[in-house]
N, C-alpha and C positions, 0 to 999 in steps of 0.2 A: 314777310307777309304780315299785313296788318289785320289780324283776325278780330281785333277789338272793335273796329269800325263796321265790320260785316255781320258779326254775330252778337247775340245777347249774352254778354259776359256773366250775367246772373244765372244763366242756365247751367245746371250741374254737369251736363254732358260737355258743354263748351269749356267750362272751367277745367274739367278733368283732362280733356284732350289738349288744351293749351298747355297745361302743366306737363303732360307726357311728351308733347312736342319739344318742350324746353329740355326735359331730361334726356331725350333721345337725339338731341341735336348732333352729337358726335357719334360716328360709327364705332363699332368694335370689330374684333377679328371674327366674331360669330354672327353678328346680325347688324342690320341697318334698317331704319324705318323713318318715313317722313310723309307729311300730308302732300297730296298732289295739287300743285298750283295753289289756288286759294280755297280749296274745298277741305275744310277741317274734318269732314266725315268720310273721306276716302283717302287712304294711305297706300303707298307702295312700300314694299319691304324686300330685303335680300337676306338670305340666311346661308351660312356655310354648311355643307354636308357634314354630318357627324363623322369623326375619324374612326378608323378601323371598321368601316362598314362599306357596303356597295356604293355609297354616296360620297365617299371621301374624295376631296378635291373639287367637288361640284359646288356651284353657286346657284341658288334657286330664288327666282324673283316672283313676286305675287302682289295681290291687292288685299286690303282689309277694308271692309265696308261696315261702318258703325251705325247702329240705330240711334234715333234721337233720345232713346231712354238709357243709353250707355252712361255709366257702367252698371246700371241695374239689369240690363239685358246684354247678352254677349254679341260680339261682332261676327260677321261672316268672313271666312278666309278663302281666297281663290289663288291657286297656284298658276302662274303663267309659263313657267319653264318646264318643258318635258323632263320627267324624272323617273318614271317607272313605278312610283308609289302612289301618287295622287293624279287624278285626271286634271288636265289643264282647262282653264276657263270654266270651272264648275265649283260651286260652293262645296267644300269638303266637310265630311262628317267627323267631328272630333268632340271630345268632352269640353273643349275650350271654345267651341264655335256655336253659331246660331242653331245648329241642328239639335243641340242638347242644352237648352236654357235651364233645365232642372239641375245640371251639375255646375253651372257657372257661378262664380263667387264675385261680387262687386269689388272685393279687394284685389282681385287679379288685374293685371295690366297688360299693355301691349308687349312689354318686355317679357312678362310671364308667358304670354301666348306664343311668342317667338321661340323661347327656350323649350316650351312643351312641343311645339311643332318639330323642332330639330330632334327631340327625343322620340317622337312618333314615327319618324321617317323609316327606321329599320324594322319596325314592328309589322306583323302580318296584316294584310288588308282585311281578310275575313269577309269579303263581300259587302263591306259598309259603303255608304253613298260616297262616290267620288274616289274610291280606292282602286288600286291596281296591284297586281302581283307579277311584275316582270321578273325575268331571270337575273341573276347577279351580273352576267355578262352584258345584258341589255342596259341595266342600270349604270354600270361602269362606263359604257360607251356614252350614255346620255350625260353622265357627270362630266366627262371630258368635253363634250360638245357645249355644255352649258357655259363654259368660260368664254366662249366666243360670241355669246348672244348680247343683244342690246335692247333696251326699252325705249320706245319713242319719247317717253316723258323723262326718263332718268338717265339715259345714255348707257354706256357699257357697264353691265351689272357687276363684273368682276372688280371694277375699280371703286365700288361703293364700300367694300370691306377693307379696313385699314388694320393690318396685323400689328402695327406699332401702337395703336390706340387701344388701351385696356380700361374698361369702366368696371369698378367693383360691383357685384350684384347687390341689389337692394334687399332690405329685410323682408319685403313682401315675398321674395322668392323662397326664403326659408319658411315663411308663414304658409305658402302654398303647399309645401310638403306636409306640414302639420294638419292643415285643413283637409287635404285628401285622405290622410290617414284616419282622422276622426270620422270623416264622412263614410269611409268603408266600414269602420268598426260599428257605426250606428245603424248600418243597414240590417234589417231583419233577415234571419236565415230563411232560405227558400230551398225547395226541393230541386236538386240538380238533375237535369235530363241526362239520359244515358249517352246521347250523342255529343254532349259537351266534354271536350277533352280536359282531363285533369293533369296538372303538372306532375311529372315523374319525380321520384325521390332524388334523382341527380339534379333536376332543375331546382328543387327546393333547397338543396345544399348550396348550389351555386348562387342562388338568390340571397341566402343568408350571408355567405362569405362575401359576395359582391357588395352588399349594403354595408357590412361592417368595415370594408376597406374604403368605401366612398365617403362615409360620413366623417367629417373632421373631428379630431379628438375633443376640441373645445365644444362642439355641438353635442357630442356624446355625453359630456358631463352635464350639460344644461338640460338635456331631454329626460323626462321621467323614464324610469326603468321599464314600466309596463309598455312603452311605445315599441321597444324592440320585440317584446313578447307578442304584441299585437301584430307586428309584421310577419313573424313566423307563423302564428296561428292562422292569419287570414290567407297566407300563401297556400294553405290546404283547401281553400274554398273553391268556388267556381273559376273557370278559365278567365272570365271577365275580371274578377277581382285580382287574379294573379297577374293579368296584363297591366292593370292599374299600378300594381306595386313595381312591375318592371319599369314602367314609365317614371315612377317616382325615383327609382334608383338612377335612371338615366339623367334626370334633372339634377339630382344631387351630384352626379359625376361632373356635369357641365359647370356647376357652381364651384365644386371643389377644385376642378382643373384651373379655373380662372383665379381662384383665391390663392392657391398654394403651388401651382406648377408653372406659373408664368413669372 
């Protein structure tokens, strides 16, 4: 694809997307993404269902629509494969998507968004836009069926992920975790409504233990000590903040798994 002759290469969005297209040229065992035909502002992607969840073994295909202001504004993400967590052919509501521009960070990338999407899949929908709460059995059935689906533009989606190809995560993915942590810590305290569910003591313990196991030792040495204290203290906040930390832990797990377990 000769994007240089079609687009203004001086545009920040074009420069950024061309760079990311080059970085994501080769697939990994977890995700694949590429511009559709000659349209740099529409991409198709495929992600692997997170292991040890209802989505394990599934492969999920979708679209990413980028605004001309990218990366200053977030993309919109649309899932095309029936999955039981997100509605198909509808812009989904996530902190990394166009529904929440206030949480988007320009330093985040397509790779960051795909890793976050994988981490979001096993979380509760809680009635957000484009969310579904199917039963585990229904999700497992859809995961099995997903391996047989094809995209008119991309072909058989299961063939887009190559288990033998492993790309190390970029520094931006570690920066994502730090940025989310700082953003949560900077939020002013608000009165929590009675109907908001608070994490139980058991959940708090599992969160602390899970994060301590998932963060690589080298990262633990380089991170300030107060970051761990901040994680524990914020876990006792609202359910929304607790869910954010759960997602952070899931993203850390994906990065750690690719760095140390392959």
